C-alpha positions as CSV (number, residue, x, y, z in Angstrom):
1,M,25.4,-12.5,6.8
2,K,24.5,-8.4,6.4
3,K,27.5,-6.3,4.6
4,I,28.5,-3.1,5.7
5,V,30.6,-0.3,4.1
6,L,32.2,1.7,6.5
7,I,33.9,5.0,4.7
8,E,35.8,6.7,7.7
9,D,39.3,8.6,7.2
10,N,40.1,8.9,10.8
11,Q,41.8,5.4,11.7
12,E,41.0,4.7,15.2
13,V,37.3,5.3,14.6
14,R,37.3,3.6,11.3
15,E,38.6,0.4,13.4
16,N,36.8,0.8,16.7
17,T,33.9,0.9,14.7
18,A,34.5,-2.0,12.4
19,E,35.2,-4.2,15.5
20,I,31.8,-3.4,17.1
21,L,30.0,-4.2,13.9
22,D,32.2,-7.3,13.8
23,L,31.8,-8.2,16.8
24,A,27.7,-7.8,16.2
25,G,27.8,-10.4,13.5
26,Y,28.4,-8.0,10.6
27,R,30.5,-8.5,7.2
28,V,32.5,-5.0,7.4
29,F,34.6,-3.5,4.8
30,T,36.2,-0.3,5.5
31,A,37.6,2.4,3.5
32,N,39.4,5.3,4.3
33,N,38.4,8.3,2.3
34,G,35.1,9.1,0.1
35,K,36.8,7.9,-3.5
36,K,37.7,4.5,-2.2
37,G,34.3,4.3,-0.3
38,V,32.4,4.8,-3.6
39,E,34.4,2.0,-5.7
40,L,33.9,0.0,-2.4
41,V,30.5,0.2,-2.6
42,Q,29.7,-0.4,-6.3
43,S,32.1,-3.7,-5.9
44,E,30.8,-5.3,-2.9
45,N,26.8,-4.0,-3.1
46,P,26.6,-4.0,0.9
47,D,23.2,-4.1,2.7
48,L,24.1,-0.8,4.6
49,I,26.8,2.3,4.5
50,I,28.1,3.9,7.0
51,C,30.1,7.5,6.1
52,D,31.7,10.1,7.8
53,I,30.9,13.7,6.5
54,M,34.2,15.2,6.8
55,M,37.0,13.6,4.8
56,P,39.7,14.5,2.3
57,E,39.6,14.3,-1.7
58,L,35.5,13.5,-1.4
59,D,33.5,14.4,1.3
60,G,30.5,12.0,2.7
61,Y,28.2,14.9,0.8
62,G,29.9,14.1,-2.1
63,V,29.7,10.0,-1.7
64,L,25.9,10.2,-1.0
65,H,25.6,12.5,-4.3
66,I,27.3,10.0,-6.5
67,L,25.7,6.9,-5.1
68,S,22.3,8.2,-5.0
69,K,22.5,9.0,-8.8
70,K,22.9,5.2,-9.6
71,P,20.3,2.4,-9.8
72,E,22.1,0.1,-8.2
73,T,23.0,1.9,-5.3
74,A,20.2,4.5,-4.9
75,S,18.4,2.4,-2.3
76,I,21.2,1.0,0.0
77,P,20.3,2.6,3.8
78,F,23.1,5.6,4.3
79,I,23.9,6.2,7.9
80,F,26.0,9.6,8.3
81,L,29.1,10.3,10.5
82,T,29.5,13.6,11.7
83,A,31.6,15.3,14.8
84,K,29.5,18.2,14.6
85,A,25.9,18.4,15.9
86,E,25.1,21.5,14.1
87,K,21.4,21.5,12.5
88,T,22.8,22.5,9.4
89,D,25.1,19.7,8.8
90,I,22.3,17.2,9.9
91,R,19.6,19.0,7.6
92,K,22.1,18.5,4.4
93,G,22.6,15.4,4.9
94,M,18.9,14.3,5.5
95,T,17.7,16.7,2.5
96,L,20.4,15.0,0.2
97,G,18.8,11.5,1.3
98,A,20.7,9.9,4.0
99,D,18.3,7.7,6.4
100,D,20.4,8.6,9.7
101,Y,23.1,10.1,11.5
102,L,25.1,9.6,14.5
103,T,27.1,12.6,16.0
104,K,30.6,11.4,17.5
105,P,31.6,10.3,19.8
106,F,29.0,7.7,19.9
107,D,28.7,4.3,22.4
108,D,28.0,0.9,21.1
109,T,24.3,1.0,21.4
110,D,23.9,4.0,19.4
111,L,25.6,2.5,16.8
112,L,24.0,-0.8,16.8
113,N,20.6,0.8,17.3
114,A,20.9,2.8,14.8
115,V,22.3,-0.3,12.0
116,E,19.2,-2.6,13.1
117,T,16.8,0.0,12.7
118,R,17.8,0.7,9.3
119,L,18.2,-3.0,8.3
120,K,14.9,-3.8,9.3
121,K,13.4,-1.0,7.4
122,K,15.0,-2.2,4.0
123,E,13.7,-5.5,5.0
124,L,10.4,-3.8,5.2
125,I,10.4,-2.2,1.8
126,K,11.3,-5.3,0.5
127,A,9.0,-7.6,1.8
128,S,5.5,-8.4,-0.1
129,Y,2.6,-8.6,1.9
130,E,-0.5,-10.3,1.0
131,N,-4.0,-8.8,1.2
132,T,-5.2,-10.6,4.3
133,V,-5.5,-9.5,7.8
134,E,-2.7,-12.0,8.3
135,G,-0.8,-10.1,6.2
136,F,-2.0,-6.8,7.3
137,N,-0.7,-7.9,10.9
138,S,2.3,-9.0,9.9
139,F,3.1,-5.5,8.1
140,I,2.2,-3.7,11.3
141,S,4.3,-5.9,13.7
142,D,7.2,-5.0,11.0
143,V,6.8,-1.6,11.3
144,K,6.4,-1.7,15.0
145,Q,9.8,-3.1,15.3
146,A,11.4,-1.2,12.7
147,L,10.3,2.3,14.0
148,K,10.0,1.1,17.7
149,I,6.5,2.0,18.3
150,E,5.0,-0.2,20.6
151,D,1.3,1.7,20.7
152,L,0.8,0.9,16.9
153,G,-1.7,-1.3,16.4
154,K,-3.2,-1.6,20.0
155,E,-6.5,-0.1,18.9
156,H,-7.0,-1.9,16.0
157,K,-10.7,-4.0,16.1
158,Q,-12.5,-6.6,14.4
159,K,-16.3,-5.6,13.8
160,A,-18.9,-7.9,12.5
161,Y,-21.6,-6.3,10.4
162,K,-25.0,-7.8,9.6
163,K,-26.2,-7.3,6.0
164,K,-27.3,-4.1,5.1
165,M,-25.8,-2.7,8.2
166,I,-24.3,0.9,7.7
167,I,-20.9,1.1,8.1
168,Y,-20.7,4.7,7.5
169,E,-22.9,7.8,5.9
170,E,-21.5,10.4,3.4
171,G,-21.0,13.5,5.5
172,E,-19.6,11.9,8.3
173,N,-16.0,13.2,9.6
174,P,-13.8,9.9,9.1
175,A,-12.3,8.5,12.1
176,S,-11.0,5.0,10.9
177,I,-10.0,3.0,7.7
178,F,-11.3,-0.2,7.1
179,F,-10.3,-4.1,5.8
180,V,-12.6,-6.6,4.6
181,K,-11.8,-9.8,6.5
182,S,-14.8,-11.5,5.1
183,G,-17.9,-10.7,3.0
184,Q,-18.7,-7.9,0.6
185,V,-19.4,-4.1,1.4
186,K,-20.7,-1.5,-1.1
187,A,-20.1,2.2,-1.3
188,Y,-22.5,4.5,-2.8
189,K,-24.1,7.9,-3.3
190,A,-27.5,8.6,-2.8
191,H,-29.5,11.8,-4.3
192,P,-32.1,13.4,-2.9
193,D,-34.6,12.0,-5.4
194,G,-34.4,8.8,-4.2
195,K,-31.8,7.0,-6.7
196,E,-28.4,5.7,-5.4
197,L,-25.5,4.7,-7.3
198,I,-22.9,2.0,-6.2
199,T,-19.3,3.6,-6.5
200,N,-17.6,0.4,-5.5
201,L,-17.8,-2.7,-4.3
202,F,-15.1,-4.1,-1.7
203,K,-14.6,-8.0,-0.8
204,A,-12.3,-9.9,1.4
205,G,-8.3,-8.4,1.3
206,D,-9.6,-4.8,0.3
207,F,-9.1,-1.6,2.3
208,F,-12.3,1.2,2.2
209,G,-12.6,4.5,3.5
210,F,-9.1,6.0,3.3
211,E,-9.7,8.9,0.5
212,A,-11.7,11.0,3.0
213,I,-8.8,11.0,5.7
214,L,-6.1,11.5,3.0
215,Q,-8.5,14.7,1.4
216,N,-9.2,15.8,5.3
217,Q,-12.8,16.0,4.6
218,P,-16.0,14.2,5.4
219,Y,-17.1,10.8,3.6
220,Q,-18.3,11.8,0.1
221,E,-20.0,8.5,0.0
222,S,-21.6,6.1,2.2
223,A,-20.7,2.2,3.0
224,L,-22.8,-0.6,3.7
225,A,-22.6,-4.4,4.1
226,L,-24.1,-6.4,1.0
227,E,-23.9,-9.4,3.3
228,D,-22.6,-10.2,6.3
229,A,-18.8,-9.1,6.9
230,E,-16.4,-8.9,9.4
231,L,-14.2,-5.6,9.1
232,A,-11.0,-5.0,10.5
233,I,-11.0,-1.3,11.8
234,V,-7.5,1.1,11.7
235,P,-7.8,4.1,13.9
236,K,-6.9,7.7,11.8
237,N,-4.0,7.8,13.8
238,D,-2.3,4.9,13.3
239,F,-3.2,5.3,9.5
240,L,-1.5,8.6,9.2
241,T,1.5,7.2,10.9
242,L,1.8,4.7,8.5
243,L,2.2,7.1,5.7
244,Y,4.0,9.7,7.2
245,S,6.5,8.2,9.8
246,H,8.8,7.1,6.8
247,H,8.9,7.6,3.4
248,D,10.1,3.8,2.7
249,I,7.3,2.6,4.8
250,A,4.8,4.7,3.3
251,K,5.5,3.1,0.0
252,S,4.9,-0.6,1.3
253,F,1.6,0.3,2.7
254,I,0.5,2.2,-0.3
255,A,1.2,-0.9,-2.2
256,L,-1.5,-2.4,0.1
257,L,-3.7,0.3,-0.6
258,C,-3.4,1.3,-4.4
259,K,-4.9,-2.3,-5.8
260,K,-8.3,-0.4,-4.8
261,V,-7.5,3.0,-5.9
262,T,-6.5,2.0,-9.4
263,E,-9.7,-0.3,-9.6
264,K,-11.7,2.9,-8.3
265,E,-10.1,5.2,-11.3
266,S,-10.7,2.3,-13.8
267,Q,-14.5,1.7,-12.8
268,L,-15.2,5.6,-13.2
269,L,-13.4,6.1,-16.6
270,H,-15.6,3.2,-17.7
271,L,-18.4,4.5,-16.2
272,A,-18.0,7.7,-18.2
273,Y,-17.5,6.4,-21.6
274,N,-18.7,2.9,-21.9
275,S,-22.1,2.2,-23.4
276,I,-24.7,0.2,-20.6
277,R,-24.4,-2.7,-22.5
278,Q,-20.6,-2.9,-21.6
279,R,-21.2,-1.4,-18.0
280,T,-23.4,-4.3,-17.5
281,A,-21.1,-6.8,-18.5
282,E,-18.6,-5.4,-16.4
283,A,-20.9,-5.5,-13.3
284,L,-21.8,-9.1,-14.2
285,L,-18.2,-10.3,-14.5
286,K,-17.1,-8.5,-11.4
287,L,-20.1,-9.9,-9.2
288,H,-19.2,-13.4,-10.8
289,Q,-15.6,-13.0,-9.5
290,L,-16.8,-12.1,-6.1
291,K,-18.9,-14.9,-5.9
292,N,-18.6,-18.7,-4.5
293,P,-17.9,-20.7,-7.4
294,S,-20.5,-23.0,-6.7
295,T,-23.3,-20.7,-6.6
296,S,-25.3,-18.6,-8.9
297,L,-25.5,-14.4,-8.9
298,S,-28.0,-13.3,-6.5
299,I,-28.5,-9.9,-6.8
300,A,-31.7,-7.5,-7.0
301,R,-31.7,-6.0,-10.3
302,E,-31.9,-2.5,-8.7
303,D,-28.6,-3.2,-6.9
304,L,-27.2,-4.4,-10.4
305,A,-28.5,-0.9,-11.8
306,K,-26.9,1.2,-9.2
307,I,-23.6,-0.5,-10.0
308,V,-24.1,0.3,-13.6
309,G,-25.2,3.4,-13.3
310,T,-28.6,3.4,-15.1
311,A,-32.2,3.0,-14.9
312,T,-33.3,-0.4,-13.8
313,E,-35.6,-0.9,-16.7
314,S,-32.3,-0.5,-19.1
315,V,-30.6,-3.3,-17.0
316,I,-32.9,-5.4,-17.6
317,R,-33.2,-5.0,-21.2
318,V,-29.6,-5.6,-21.5
319,L,-29.8,-8.9,-19.4
320,S,-32.6,-10.0,-21.5
321,D,-30.0,-9.5,-24.7
322,F,-27.4,-10.9,-23.0
323,K,-30.0,-14.4,-22.2
324,D,-30.8,-14.4,-25.9
325,E,-27.1,-14.5,-27.0
326,G,-26.2,-17.3,-24.7
327,L,-24.0,-15.3,-22.6
328,I,-26.0,-15.8,-19.3
329,D,-28.7,-17.6,-18.2
330,I,-31.4,-16.7,-15.7
331,V,-33.0,-19.3,-13.5
332,S,-35.7,-18.3,-10.9
333,G,-34.1,-14.6,-10.7
334,K,-30.7,-15.8,-10.5
335,I,-28.0,-15.3,-12.6
336,N,-25.3,-17.9,-14.2
337,V,-22.7,-16.6,-16.2
338,L,-22.0,-18.8,-19.0
339,H,-19.4,-17.5,-21.0
340,P,-17.4,-14.8,-19.1
341,N,-14.9,-14.5,-22.1
342,K,-17.7,-13.4,-24.6
343,L,-18.7,-10.6,-21.7
344,E,-15.2,-9.5,-21.8
345,Q,-15.2,-8.9,-25.3
346,V,-18.6,-7.0,-25.0
347,I,-16.4,-4.7,-23.0
348,R,-13.7,-4.8,-25.3
349,W,-16.3,-3.1,-27.9
350,S,-16.8,-6.7,-29.5
351,V,-19.8,-8.4,-30.7
352,A,-20.4,-10.8,-28.7
353,K,-22.3,-13.7,-30.7
354,K,-23.8,-17.3,-29.7
């Protein structure tokens, strides 16, 4: 049973509101002034706080200020009750961190809808969503309920891409972000001289293509299917709704995105500071983790060089060294990683030995 602390100095309003919440199945604790309300919140650790603004001793603004400074109470959803509908009162409350407000007099439906919405958003924040199509669909479904946006997700599509099929090209204006359901995708930059640098690899569970939308600019790289792939396509408007509709929902959505952002930052740092030997070892490990456990790595040396960011000849020399050191085996052009732990030592500046 969800717990709610109701802080209201007007006895009639307090008792009527508590009765409505009790009938709706909530466990309600009441306080008739701000000071007692703060103490009650700290002792009961409720799921939601409903607090009047104008009260003696300590007003609602003071209650919110105190509770927002304490880590154990700062994240509890907070709804203001106010007899004034002036924008300045509402703006001040929301600026201080209130999640919602109700203007007195309010009816039963308004009260229960506000409470239900805030509690759903709290559950949304606490939920952990897997980086799968099912996990993303579950997230969308929960957001639709929390925000009551029925159209969210209606335009989401799934599309199959054949190997070497272009998904988008550098310079295009972004209209969607993409989620890899299956297969692999590479992001790359092409140079006028014909050379190509692979900037990222995406596997099942990864989002990509959102940076251009966030930066409000055309794609700075191209994307292509490395193998047959199936992608979920999320329209730009839905993406922006998930980011900007509410800060707590944005946190949950960003948690689904940030893994790849962190990986990309790390990749660029390695590209800048690591040796060709280290970068080749890292590329091999990444590809080794992406592949089916029962198969060998089958990648053109040119593509491997594009991931590493160097000439094909340099990568071939490093592969030859790794084979001589017993770290990998090469049979009919396919690579078997024999000792992943020793490749990790290479990345960490250690000298791998046979």
